[in-house]
N, CA, C and O atoms as a Tripos MOL2 file, in Angstrom:
@<TRIPOS>MOLECULE
protein
  224   223    56     0     0
PROTEIN
NO_CHARGES

@<TRIPOS>ATOM
      1 N           0.8580   -1.1790   -0.0010 N.3       1 UNK1
      2 CA          0.0010   -0.0050   -0.0080 C.3       1 UNK1
      3 C           0.9000    1.2350    0.0020 C.2       1 UNK1
      4 O           1.8600    1.3080    0.7700 O.2       1 UNK1
      5 N           0.5850    2.1930   -0.8450 N.am      2 UNK2
      6 CA          1.4340    3.3750   -0.8940 C.3       2 UNK2
      7 C           1.1390    4.3170    0.2680 C.2       2 UNK2
      8 O           0.1550    4.1540    0.9880 O.2       2 UNK2
      9 N           1.9990    5.2880    0.4290 N.am      3 UNK3
     10 CA          1.9170    6.2100    1.5550 C.3       3 UNK3
     11 C           0.5800    6.9510    1.5920 C.2       3 UNK3
     12 O           0.0100    7.1580    2.6630 O.2       3 UNK3
     13 N           0.0890    7.3420    0.4370 N.am      4 UNK4
     14 CA         -1.1700    8.0820    0.3450 C.3       4 UNK4
     15 C          -2.3210    7.2600    0.9000 C.2       4 UNK4
     16 O          -3.1430    7.7810    1.6540 O.2       4 UNK4
     17 N          -2.3940    5.9940    0.5420 N.am      5 UNK5
     18 CA         -3.4840    5.1490    1.0250 C.3       5 UNK5
     19 C          -3.3250    4.7940    2.4950 C.2       5 UNK5
     20 O          -4.3170    4.6560    3.2110 O.2       5 UNK5
     21 N          -2.0930    4.6460    2.9500 N.am      6 UNK6
     22 CA         -1.8720    4.4130    4.3910 C.3       6 UNK6
     23 C          -2.3630    5.6080    5.2040 C.2       6 UNK6
     24 O          -2.9940    5.4430    6.2480 O.2       6 UNK6
     25 N          -2.0680    6.8060    4.7160 N.am      7 UNK7
     26 CA         -2.5110    8.0080    5.4170 C.3       7 UNK7
     27 C          -4.0340    8.1120    5.3840 C.2       7 UNK7
     28 O          -4.6480    8.4870    6.3830 O.2       7 UNK7
     29 N          -4.6390    7.7910    4.2660 N.am      8 UNK8
     30 CA         -6.0990    7.8030    4.1670 C.3       8 UNK8
     31 C          -6.7060    6.8270    5.1780 C.2       8 UNK8
     32 O          -7.6750    7.1580    5.8610 O.2       8 UNK8
     33 N          -6.1380    5.6350    5.2690 N.am      9 UNK9
     34 CA         -6.6340    4.6310    6.2150 C.3       9 UNK9
     35 C          -6.4890    5.1120    7.6460 C.2       9 UNK9
     36 O          -7.3670    4.8770    8.4760 O.2       9 UNK9
     37 N          -5.3950    5.7770    7.9360 N.am     10 UNK10
     38 CA         -5.1730    6.2990    9.2880 C.3      10 UNK10
     39 C          -6.2680    7.3080    9.6570 C.2      10 UNK10
     40 O          -6.8160    7.2540   10.7580 O.2      10 UNK10
     41 N          -6.5820    8.2200    8.7460 N.am     11 UNK11
     42 CA         -7.6270    9.2220    9.0070 C.3      11 UNK11
     43 C          -8.9810    8.5550    9.1700 C.2      11 UNK11
     44 O          -9.7630    8.9390   10.0390 O.2      11 UNK11
     45 N          -9.2610    7.5660    8.3490 N.am     12 UNK12
     46 CA        -10.5610    6.8930    8.4530 C.3      12 UNK12
     47 C         -10.6940    6.0640    9.7290 C.2      12 UNK12
     48 O         -11.7760    5.9870   10.3100 O.2      12 UNK12
     49 N          -9.5940    5.4410   10.1660 N.am     13 UNK13
     50 CA         -9.6410    4.7220   11.4610 C.3      13 UNK13
     51 C          -9.9320    5.6900   12.6000 C.2      13 UNK13
     52 O         -10.7270    5.3830   13.4880 O.2      13 UNK13
     53 N          -9.2960    6.8520   12.5790 N.am     14 UNK14
     54 CA         -9.5240    7.8250   13.6380 C.3      14 UNK14
     55 C         -10.9600    8.3650   13.5690 C.2      14 UNK14
     56 O         -11.5740    8.6150   14.6060 O.2      14 UNK14
     57 N         -11.4860    8.5420   12.3780 N.am     15 UNK15
     58 CA        -12.8730    8.9820   12.2300 C.3      15 UNK15
     59 C         -13.8210    7.9600   12.8560 C.2      15 UNK15
     60 O         -14.7890    8.3320   13.5200 O.2      15 UNK15
     61 N         -13.5450    6.6780   12.6450 N.am     16 UNK16
     62 CA        -14.3720    5.6250   13.2300 C.3      16 UNK16
     63 C         -14.2920    5.6710   14.7640 C.2      16 UNK16
     64 O         -15.3060    5.5260   15.4470 O.2      16 UNK16
     65 N         -13.0860    5.8730   15.2970 N.am     17 UNK17
     66 CA        -12.9590    5.9720   16.7700 C.3      17 UNK17
     67 C         -13.7220    7.1750   17.3120 C.2      17 UNK17
     68 O         -14.3560    7.0890   18.3640 O.2      17 UNK17
     69 N         -13.6610    8.2910   16.5980 N.am     18 UNK18
     70 CA        -14.4130    9.4750   17.0270 C.3      18 UNK18
     71 C         -15.9090    9.2130   16.9820 C.2      18 UNK18
     72 O         -16.6420    9.6360   17.8760 O.2      18 UNK18
     73 N         -16.3690    8.5190   15.9470 N.am     19 UNK19
     74 CA        -17.7860    8.2000   15.8600 C.3      19 UNK19
     75 C         -18.2160    7.2620   16.9830 C.2      19 UNK19
     76 O         -19.3040    7.4140   17.5400 O.2      19 UNK19
     77 N         -17.3720    6.3000   17.3150 N.am     20 UNK20
     78 CA        -17.6740    5.4100   18.4470 C.3      20 UNK20
     79 C         -17.7540    6.2010   19.7450 C.2      20 UNK20
     80 O         -18.6220    5.9410   20.5780 O.2      20 UNK20
     81 N         -16.8480    7.1710   19.9230 N.am     21 UNK21
     82 CA        -16.8820    8.0120   21.1270 C.3      21 UNK21
     83 C         -18.1550    8.8480   21.1430 C.2      21 UNK21
     84 O         -18.7420    9.0610   22.2040 O.2      21 UNK21
     85 N         -18.5860    9.3220   19.9800 N.am     22 UNK22
     86 CA        -19.8330   10.0930   19.9080 C.3      22 UNK22
     87 C         -21.0220    9.2390   20.3270 C.2      22 UNK22
     88 O         -21.8880    9.7040   21.0680 O.2      22 UNK22
     89 N         -21.0730    8.0010   19.8620 N.am     23 UNK23
     90 CA        -22.1720    7.1070   20.2430 C.3      23 UNK23
     91 C         -22.1750    6.8610   21.7390 C.2      23 UNK23
     92 O         -23.2320    6.8300   22.3680 O.2      23 UNK23
     93 N         -20.9930    6.6880   22.3080 N.am     24 UNK24
     94 CA        -20.8930    6.4790   23.7530 C.3      24 UNK24
     95 C         -21.3890    7.7180   24.5110 C.2      24 UNK24
     96 O         -22.1190    7.6010   25.4960 O.2      24 UNK24
     97 N         -20.9850    8.9050   24.0420 N.am     25 UNK25
     98 CA        -21.4320   10.1410   24.6680 C.3      25 UNK25
     99 C         -22.9370   10.3120   24.5700 C.2      25 UNK25
    100 O         -23.5830   10.7680   25.5140 O.2      25 UNK25
    101 N         -23.4910    9.9460   23.4230 N.am     26 UNK26
    102 CA        -24.9390   10.0590   23.2330 C.3      26 UNK26
    103 C         -25.6940    9.1790   24.2090 C.2      26 UNK26
    104 O         -26.6950    9.5990   24.7890 O.2      26 UNK26
    105 N         -25.2150    7.9560   24.3900 N.am     27 UNK27
    106 CA        -25.8950    7.0330   25.2980 C.3      27 UNK27
    107 C         -25.7890    7.5010   26.7530 C.2      27 UNK27
    108 O         -26.6170    7.1410   27.5890 O.2      27 UNK27
    109 N         -24.7710    8.2990   27.0430 N.am     28 UNK28
    110 CA        -24.6180    8.8350   28.3960 C.3      28 UNK28
    111 C         -25.2810   10.1900   28.5940 C.2      28 UNK28
    112 O         -25.2210   10.7570   29.6840 O.2      28 UNK28
    113 N         -25.9150   10.7140   27.5420 N.am     29 UNK29
    114 CA        -26.6090   11.9890   27.6680 C.3      29 UNK29
    115 C         -25.7260   13.2080   27.5140 C.2      29 UNK29
    116 O         -26.1730   14.3250   27.7710 O.2      29 UNK29
    117 N         -24.5030   13.0240   27.1090 N.am     30 UNK30
    118 CA        -23.5650   14.1570   26.9340 C.3      30 UNK30
    119 C         -23.6760   14.6540   25.4920 C.2      30 UNK30
    120 O         -22.8130   14.3820   24.6570 O.2      30 UNK30
    121 N         -24.7530   15.3840   25.2220 N.am     31 UNK31
    122 CA        -25.1020   15.7430   23.8540 C.3      31 UNK31
    123 C         -24.1230   16.7190   23.2060 C.2      31 UNK31
    124 O         -23.8470   16.6170   22.0110 O.2      31 UNK31
    125 N         -23.5980   17.6610   23.9830 N.am     32 UNK32
    126 CA        -22.6470   18.6110   23.4040 C.3      32 UNK32
    127 C         -21.3810   17.8950   22.9460 C.2      32 UNK32
    128 O         -20.8760   18.1550   21.8540 O.2      32 UNK32
    129 N         -20.8680   16.9920   23.7840 N.am     33 UNK33
    130 CA        -19.6560   16.2580   23.4090 C.3      33 UNK33
    131 C         -19.9450   15.3230   22.2330 C.2      33 UNK33
    132 O         -19.0940   15.1330   21.3650 O.2      33 UNK33
    133 N         -21.1240   14.7520   22.2090 N.am     34 UNK34
    134 CA        -21.5130   13.8960   21.0980 C.3      34 UNK34
    135 C         -21.4980   14.6910   19.7990 C.2      34 UNK34
    136 O         -20.9630   14.2230   18.7950 O.2      34 UNK34
    137 N         -22.0780   15.8840   19.8070 N.am     35 UNK35
    138 CA        -22.1020   16.7100   18.6010 C.3      35 UNK35
    139 C         -20.6800   17.0630   18.1500 C.2      35 UNK35
    140 O         -20.3680   17.0170   16.9600 O.2      35 UNK35
    141 N         -19.8360   17.4110   19.1030 N.am     36 UNK36
    142 CA        -18.4410   17.7540   18.7740 C.3      36 UNK36
    143 C         -17.7270   16.5560   18.1490 C.2      36 UNK36
    144 O         -17.0300   16.7010   17.1450 O.2      36 UNK36
    145 N         -17.9010   15.3800   18.7410 N.am     37 UNK37
    146 CA        -17.2270   14.2040   18.2110 C.3      37 UNK37
    147 C         -17.7660   13.8030   16.8340 C.2      37 UNK37
    148 O         -17.0210   13.2970   15.9960 O.2      37 UNK37
    149 N         -19.0650   14.0310   16.6050 N.am     38 UNK38
    150 CA        -19.6170   13.7790   15.2610 C.3      38 UNK38
    151 C         -18.9810   14.7120   14.2440 C.2      38 UNK38
    152 O         -18.6490   14.2930   13.1350 O.2      38 UNK38
    153 N         -18.8130   15.9630   14.6120 N.am     39 UNK39
    154 CA        -18.1790   16.9330   13.7060 C.3      39 UNK39
    155 C         -16.7370   16.5200   13.4220 C.2      39 UNK39
    156 O         -16.2800   16.5930   12.2810 O.2      39 UNK39
    157 N         -16.0240   16.0880   14.4560 N.am     40 UNK40
    158 CA        -14.6460   15.6530   14.2760 C.3      40 UNK40
    159 C         -14.5790   14.4310   13.3760 C.2      40 UNK40
    160 O         -13.7190   14.3510   12.4980 O.2      40 UNK40
    161 N         -15.4780   13.4800   13.5870 N.am     41 UNK41
    162 CA        -15.5110   12.2680   12.7580 C.3      41 UNK41
    163 C         -15.7550   12.6240   11.3010 C.2      41 UNK41
    164 O         -15.1090   12.0740   10.4080 O.2      41 UNK41
    165 N         -16.6830   13.5400   11.0570 N.am     42 UNK42
    166 CA        -16.9890   13.9320    9.6790 C.3      42 UNK42
    167 C         -15.7770   14.5800    9.0170 C.2      42 UNK42
    168 O         -15.4390   14.2570    7.8790 O.2      42 UNK42
    169 N         -15.1260   15.4910    9.7310 N.am     43 UNK43
    170 CA        -13.9390   16.1570    9.1610 C.3      43 UNK43
    171 C         -12.8450   15.1440    8.8220 C.2      43 UNK43
    172 O         -12.2310   15.2140    7.7570 O.2      43 UNK43
    173 N         -12.6100   14.2120    9.7280 N.am     44 UNK44
    174 CA        -11.5400   13.2260    9.5090 C.3      44 UNK44
    175 C         -11.8960   12.2650    8.3840 C.2      44 UNK44
    176 O         -11.0190   11.8480    7.6290 O.2      44 UNK44
    177 N         -13.1710   11.9090    8.2620 N.am     45 UNK45
    178 CA        -13.5880   11.0420    7.1590 C.3      45 UNK45
    179 C         -13.3970   11.7390    5.8190 C.2      45 UNK45
    180 O         -12.9350   11.1250    4.8570 O.2      45 UNK45
    181 N         -13.7530   13.0230    5.7530 N.am     46 UNK46
    182 CA        -13.5420   13.7790    4.5240 C.3      46 UNK46
    183 C         -12.0650   13.8750    4.2020 C.2      46 UNK46
    184 O         -11.6610   13.7050    3.0510 O.2      46 UNK46
    185 N         -11.2640   14.1440    5.2070 N.am     47 UNK47
    186 CA         -9.8170   14.2350    4.9840 C.3      47 UNK47
    187 C          -9.2580   12.9030    4.4840 C.2      47 UNK47
    188 O          -8.4140   12.8720    3.5870 O.2      47 UNK47
    189 N          -9.7380   11.7990    5.0740 N.am     48 UNK48
    190 CA         -9.3150   10.4850    4.6080 C.3      48 UNK48
    191 C          -9.6840   10.2570    3.1480 C.2      48 UNK48
    192 O          -8.8960    9.7110    2.3760 O.2      48 UNK48
    193 N         -10.8870   10.6800    2.7800 N.am     49 UNK49
    194 CA        -11.3020   10.5560    1.3910 C.3      49 UNK49
    195 C         -10.4450   11.3910    0.4640 C.2      49 UNK49
    196 O         -10.0960   10.9500   -0.6300 O.2      49 UNK49
    197 N         -10.1050   12.5870    0.8920 N.am     50 UNK50
    198 CA         -9.2480   13.4460    0.0720 C.3      50 UNK50
    199 C          -7.8590   12.8470   -0.0890 C.2      50 UNK50
    200 O          -7.2780   12.9000   -1.1730 O.2      50 UNK50
    201 N          -7.3240   12.2770    0.9920 N.am     51 UNK51
    202 CA         -6.0180   11.6060    0.8970 C.3      51 UNK51
    203 C          -6.0810   10.4440   -0.0920 C.2      51 UNK51
    204 O          -5.1590   10.2430   -0.8830 O.2      51 UNK51
    205 N          -7.1610    9.6890   -0.0440 N.am     52 UNK52
    206 CA         -7.2600    8.5270   -0.9390 C.3      52 UNK52
    207 C          -7.3100    8.9410   -2.3960 C.2      52 UNK52
    208 O          -6.8990    8.1840   -3.2760 O.2      52 UNK52
    209 N          -7.8120   10.1400   -2.6560 N.am     53 UNK53
    210 CA         -7.8910   10.6520   -4.0280 C.3      53 UNK53
    211 C          -6.6550   11.4380   -4.4350 C.2      53 UNK53
    212 O          -6.5290   11.8680   -5.5820 O.2      53 UNK53
    213 N          -5.7320   11.6230   -3.4730 N.am     54 UNK54
    214 CA         -4.5160   12.3780   -3.7500 C.3      54 UNK54
    215 C          -4.7520   13.8820   -3.8260 C.2      54 UNK54
    216 O          -4.0200   14.5960   -4.5110 O.2      54 UNK54
    217 N          -5.7690   14.3580   -3.1250 N.am     55 UNK55
    218 CA         -6.1070   15.7800   -3.1430 C.3      55 UNK55
    219 C          -5.5300   16.5670   -1.9850 C.2      55 UNK55
    220 O          -5.7340   17.7780   -1.8990 O.2      55 UNK55
    221 N          -4.8140   15.9030   -1.0930 N.am     56 UNK56
    222 CA         -4.2010   16.5810    0.0590 C.3      56 UNK56
    223 C          -2.7060   16.4500   -0.0600 C.2      56 UNK56
    224 O          -1.9730   16.9430    0.7970 O.2      56 UNK56
@<TRIPOS>BOND
     1     1     2 1
     2     2     3 1
     3     3     4 2
     4     3     5 am
     5     5     6 1
     6     6     7 1
     7     7     8 2
     8     7     9 am
     9     9    10 1
    10    10    11 1
    11    11    12 2
    12    11    13 am
    13    13    14 1
    14    14    15 1
    15    15    16 2
    16    15    17 am
    17    17    18 1
    18    18    19 1
    19    19    20 2
    20    19    21 am
    21    21    22 1
    22    22    23 1
    23    23    24 2
    24    23    25 am
    25    25    26 1
    26    26    27 1
    27    27    28 2
    28    27    29 am
    29    29    30 1
    30    30    31 1
    31    31    32 2
    32    31    33 am
    33    33    34 1
    34    34    35 1
    35    35    36 2
    36    35    37 am
    37    37    38 1
    38    38    39 1
    39    39    40 2
    40    39    41 am
    41    41    42 1
    42    42    43 1
    43    43    44 2
    44    43    45 am
    45    45    46 1
    46    46    47 1
    47    47    48 2
    48    47    49 am
    49    49    50 1
    50    50    51 1
    51    51    52 2
    52    51    53 am
    53    53    54 1
    54    54    55 1
    55    55    56 2
    56    55    57 am
    57    57    58 1
    58    58    59 1
    59    59    60 2
    60    59    61 am
    61    61    62 1
    62    62    63 1
    63    63    64 2
    64    63    65 am
    65    65    66 1
    66    66    67 1
    67    67    68 2
    68    67    69 am
    69    69    70 1
    70    70    71 1
    71    71    72 2
    72    71    73 am
    73    73    74 1
    74    74    75 1
    75    75    76 2
    76    75    77 am
    77    77    78 1
    78    78    79 1
    79    79    80 2
    80    79    81 am
    81    81    82 1
    82    82    83 1
    83    83    84 2
    84    83    85 am
    85    85    86 1
    86    86    87 1
    87    87    88 2
    88    87    89 am
    89    89    90 1
    90    90    91 1
    91    91    92 2
    92    91    93 am
    93    93    94 1
    94    94    95 1
    95    95    96 2
    96    95    97 am
    97    97    98 1
    98    98    99 1
    99    99   100 2
   100    99   101 am
   101   101   102 1
   102   102   103 1
   103   103   104 2
   104   103   105 am
   105   105   106 1
   106   106   107 1
   107   107   108 2
   108   107   109 am
   109   109   110 1
   110   110   111 1
   111   111   112 2
   112   111   113 am
   113   113   114 1
   114   114   115 1
   115   115   116 2
   116   115   117 am
   117   117   118 1
   118   118   119 1
   119   119   120 2
   120   119   121 am
   121   121   122 1
   122   122   123 1
   123   123   124 2
   124   123   125 am
   125   125   126 1
   126   126   127 1
   127   127   128 2
   128   127   129 am
   129   129   130 1
   130   130   131 1
   131   131   132 2
   132   131   133 am
   133   133   134 1
   134   134   135 1
   135   135   136 2
   136   135   137 am
   137   137   138 1
   138   138   139 1
   139   139   140 2
   140   139   141 am
   141   141   142 1
   142   142   143 1
   143   143   144 2
   144   143   145 am
   145   145   146 1
   146   146   147 1
   147   147   148 2
   148   147   149 am
   149   149   150 1
   150   150   151 1
   151   151   152 2
   152   151   153 am
   153   153   154 1
   154   154   155 1
   155   155   156 2
   156   155   157 am
   157   157   158 1
   158   158   159 1
   159   159   160 2
   160   159   161 am
   161   161   162 1
   162   162   163 1
   163   163   164 2
   164   163   165 am
   165   165   166 1
   166   166   167 1
   167   167   168 2
   168   167   169 am
   169   169   170 1
   170   170   171 1
   171   171   172 2
   172   171   173 am
   173   173   174 1
   174   174   175 1
   175   175   176 2
   176   175   177 am
   177   177   178 1
   178   178   179 1
   179   179   180 2
   180   179   181 am
   181   181   182 1
   182   182   183 1
   183   183   184 2
   184   183   185 am
   185   185   186 1
   186   186   187 1
   187   187   188 2
   188   187   189 am
   189   189   190 1
   190   190   191 1
   191   191   192 2
   192   191   193 am
   193   193   194 1
   194   194   195 1
   195   195   196 2
   196   195   197 am
   197   197   198 1
   198   198   199 1
   199   199   200 2
   200   199   201 am
   201   201   202 1
   202   202   203 1
   203   203   204 2
   204   203   205 am
   205   205   206 1
   206   206   207 1
   207   207   208 2
   208   207   209 am
   209   209   210 1
   210   210   211 1
   211   211   212 2
   212   211   213 am
   213   213   214 1
   214   214   215 1
   215   215   216 2
   216   215   217 am
   217   217   218 1
   218   218   219 1
   219   219   220 2
   220   219   221 am
   221   221   222 1
   222   222   223 1
   223   223   224 2
@<TRIPOS>SUBSTRUCTURE
     1 UNK1         2 RESIDUE 1 A UNK
     2 UNK2         6 RESIDUE 1 A UNK
     3 UNK3        10 RESIDUE 1 A UNK
     4 UNK4        14 RESIDUE 1 A UNK
     5 UNK5        18 RESIDUE 1 A UNK
     6 UNK6        22 RESIDUE 1 A UNK
     7 UNK7        26 RESIDUE 1 A UNK
     8 UNK8        30 RESIDUE 1 A UNK
     9 UNK9        34 RESIDUE 1 A UNK
    10 UNK10       38 RESIDUE 1 A UNK
    11 UNK11       42 RESIDUE 1 A UNK
    12 UNK12       46 RESIDUE 1 A UNK
    13 UNK13       50 RESIDUE 1 A UNK
    14 UNK14       54 RESIDUE 1 A UNK
    15 UNK15       58 RESIDUE 1 A UNK
    16 UNK16       62 RESIDUE 1 A UNK
    17 UNK17       66 RESIDUE 1 A UNK
    18 UNK18       70 RESIDUE 1 A UNK
    19 UNK19       74 RESIDUE 1 A UNK
    20 UNK20       78 RESIDUE 1 A UNK
    21 UNK21       82 RESIDUE 1 A UNK
    22 UNK22       86 RESIDUE 1 A UNK
    23 UNK23       90 RESIDUE 1 A UNK
    24 UNK24       94 RESIDUE 1 A UNK
    25 UNK25       98 RESIDUE 1 A UNK
    26 UNK26      102 RESIDUE 1 A UNK
    27 UNK27      106 RESIDUE 1 A UNK
    28 UNK28      110 RESIDUE 1 A UNK
    29 UNK29      114 RESIDUE 1 A UNK
    30 UNK30      118 RESIDUE 1 A UNK
    31 UNK31      122 RESIDUE 1 A UNK
    32 UNK32      126 RESIDUE 1 A UNK
    33 UNK33      130 RESIDUE 1 A UNK
    34 UNK34      134 RESIDUE 1 A UNK
    35 UNK35      138 RESIDUE 1 A UNK
    36 UNK36      142 RESIDUE 1 A UNK
    37 UNK37      146 RESIDUE 1 A UNK
    38 UNK38      150 RESIDUE 1 A UNK
    39 UNK39      154 RESIDUE 1 A UNK
    40 UNK40      158 RESIDUE 1 A UNK
    41 UNK41      162 RESIDUE 1 A UNK
    42 UNK42      166 RESIDUE 1 A UNK
    43 UNK43      170 RESIDUE 1 A UNK
    44 UNK44      174 RESIDUE 1 A UNK
    45 UNK45      178 RESIDUE 1 A UNK
    46 UNK46      182 RESIDUE 1 A UNK
    47 UNK47      186 RESIDUE 1 A UNK
    48 UNK48      190 RESIDUE 1 A UNK
    49 UNK49      194 RESIDUE 1 A UNK
    50 UNK50      198 RESIDUE 1 A UNK
    51 UNK51      202 RESIDUE 1 A UNK
    52 UNK52      206 RESIDUE 1 A UNK
    53 UNK53      210 RESIDUE 1 A UNK
    54 UNK54      214 RESIDUE 1 A UNK
    55 UNK55      218 RESIDUE 1 A UNK
    56 UNK56      222 RESIDUE 1 A UNK
């Protein structure tokens, strides 16, 4: 796997961890933190997609 795809995978793995943290926060009623973690997950997923396309 080339460096670009490894970096894309790294960003997507972190996005998944952030989304899991958001789900955990939601179940605990911590809605503000859940919203923040969802935003972070979305940004990291987009960045991972851009890396996979060679746009970053």
